[in-house]
N, C-alpha and C positions, 0 to 999 in steps of 0.2 A: 503493501499499500502507500502511495506518495505521501511523503510526509513534508513540510514547510518550516523555513526558518527565515526570521526576520534579519536581515543585515544591518549594522550600524548605520548604513546609509537610507535605510527605509525601504528597500527593496525586499521583495518576499520569494523566497528561493526554494524550489522544489527538489527534492532529494530521496534517494532509497539509500539505505544503510543498512548492509548485513553484518550482523554481530559475529565476531570470531576473535583469533588470535592476532597478534601484531606481528611484524609493522601491517598497518591496514593499507590496502591498495586504494587509492583514489585516482579515479578516471576523468579526464579532463576534454571533452569533447571539442569539436571545430567549430568554426565560424557557421552560423545559424544551423548548426546541428542540435540533437537533444539527446539526453540521456538514455532514450530508447533505441539506440542505434545497434547493429549488428555485433560491434565490437564491445561495445560496453556490456550487453547482455551476456555475450559469449564470455567474457571475464568474470563477470558476477557468478554466472553458473559455475565455472570453473573453481572461483574463490569457495564458493559452498561447499563442493566436494573435500576440498582442502581445510575446511574450518578456520578460513582467512577472512578477517574483518575487511569489508569492501564497501566503497562509497562512490555513487555517481550522482550526479546532480544536474540541473539546468542554469545556466547564466540567466540573469535578468534578459528579458526580451527573446528568450528561447523557450521551446516547450511549453512545460506548464506553469513557469514564473513568471512574476509581473513584469510590467513595463511594456512599453514598445521597442520593438529589434531596433529600429531608427533612432532611438533615443540614447542607446548604449554605445561604448567604447572600450577599448582595451583595458583603461583604468578602472570602470566598472566592473568588466568580468573578472579582471583579477581581484578586485576586492570581493566579489561575490565568493570567487575560488577559495579566499582566504576565511570568509565567514563559514563556508561549507566545512573546509579543514578544522575549524574550530570547535566542530563536533566530535573529533576524534581526540585521542590521549595518546601521547608518546611518539614512536617514529612511525614514518609514513613511507610508502613507494608511490612516485608520481608516474602515472601513464597517461601522457598528453599527444593527443592526435591533432596534426594541422596546427591551426592557431591554439590548441590546447598545449601544443608543444612549446610555444612563446609563453603562455601562461604558467607552464610548469617552470620554465626558465626565472620568470619572475618571482615565483611563488619560493624558489629555492635562492634566489638572491635574499628575500626578506627573511625567510626562517630555515637558513641552511643547517642548523643544528637538528633540526626534526626530520631531516631526509636521509634515507637509510638508502635509497638507489631511485633511478629514473629510468623510464622506458620512453621514447619519443617515436612517433609513427608520423612519417612526411612532415617533421617539425617545421612550422612557418615562421621563426621569428622576423620581426620587423616587416611584414608583408605588407603592411598599410604604407609604408615609406619606399620600400624596395620592389615591392610587385606591383601595388596600386598606384600610389602619386608617379613612382619612377617609369611606370608603363603608360600614364596618360599622355594623350594627345594635348596639344595647348589649348583647343577647344574643349576637351572634357576637363582640363586643369580650372578654365574660366568658368565652366558651369559649375564644377564643384564649389569654388569660392563664393559663388553666389548662393550657395546652398546645399546641394547634392546633384550626385549624378547615377544613373542607372547603368549597371554592369550586365550583360547577358549571362545566364548561368546554366550549365547542362543538367543540374540537379532541380529546376523548376522555374518559378518567377524570377526575374532579374534581382539582382541584388541592388539594393539602393544605398549608394555610399555617401555618407554625410560629412560635411566639412570637418564636424566637431570628430569623428572617427579618426581623420587624417592628421590633424591638427595635436590632438592628445595623444595619439599613438607616438607623436616624435618625444614625449617624454617617458616613454616605456621600451625605448630601443635597447637591443642586448648585444648587438653585434658591433656597438662602437666603443664600449669600454669594458675592460678586464671581466671575464666570466668565469667564476671559480666554480668547479662542479666536484668537490671533495668526496666523492661517492662513486660507487658503481654506476656507470651510465651507458645505455644500449641504445643507438640511433639507429632507426630502421627506416627504410627509404626504397621504394620501388623505381625501377627504372624506367617504366610506361607511365609515371604521373604526369600528367597534363597541366596539373595545378600547382604543383611544388617541384620545380627543376633538381635534379640531383645536385647540381651547383649549390644550392641552398645546405644541402646536408655536408657536403665536403668542408664549405666556409665555416657552418657551425663547429665540425670536428676540429677543424685547424685553429679556429678563433677559442674555443672554452679551453680551460685548464682543469686539469684532473689525472689522479693516478691510475684511473681504470675506465677508459673511455673506448667503445667500439661501434663502427659503423657496418652497417650490415646490409649491402645492396639485393635487392629481390628482383630477379629478371623477368620482365614482362610484368610486374605488379603495377597496379593503377592507384590513383590516390585513395580509392574505397578502402583497399589494404584488407579485403575482408572475404577473400575466399580461403578456402581450408587450410591451405599451406602457409597463409599470411596470419589467419588466427592462430595456428600453432606455434609458428615464430613467435609472436607476441607473448603467449603463455610461457615459453622456454626462455625468452628474455626476461619475464618477470621472476620465473624461477632462478635464473641466472644471478640478478641482481639480489634476489632474496638471500641466495647461498654465499654472497660477497661479503 
């Protein structure tokens, strides 16, 4: 059953928490995704078989949580993640998909002492600046500065990108300053990902600093990273960092 928590900022966040042993696994979803996605549910079922605590949640403007998507930004969703993680005690394992990979890196920067390990899936750090703003035409930039711009999406309705999303995202960039990850980290990336290029994964691996970081490229895997072999790789990566 879905439960709700109110954040310090007044947003109502929907979540599912499975009790179990720690470190608890926290799944952080992607841009316009919700906690009912294939990867989140698969991981939750696996965690139950292991007796492992597991948390999945919806950022504000996503899924069952409050607010409109177009009112949100990276900082809001980071704060939502921190509030959800506040439900847990002790160490945690972060599993971040796409934008959730960026949010995971922000969480690790704020509460490094709580992180026992991290797995990212097609992590998209700094995408509002490098992928969106950096890829806009001059006409799109002008349209955005007037308020918002619509981008086509393979996943349904166009993405409405707001001026606030881009401008606030500049305060949350993680690839411009030192990024310490002093715990086991597994970066996963598909070679056929049309949304996050392999170059992003390589840049993140090169930029971050940590004693136990590995990047796994999966030939032919797309951005969803949700077929059987990819789901099995996510589980084996979580198991790997748990044993580290």
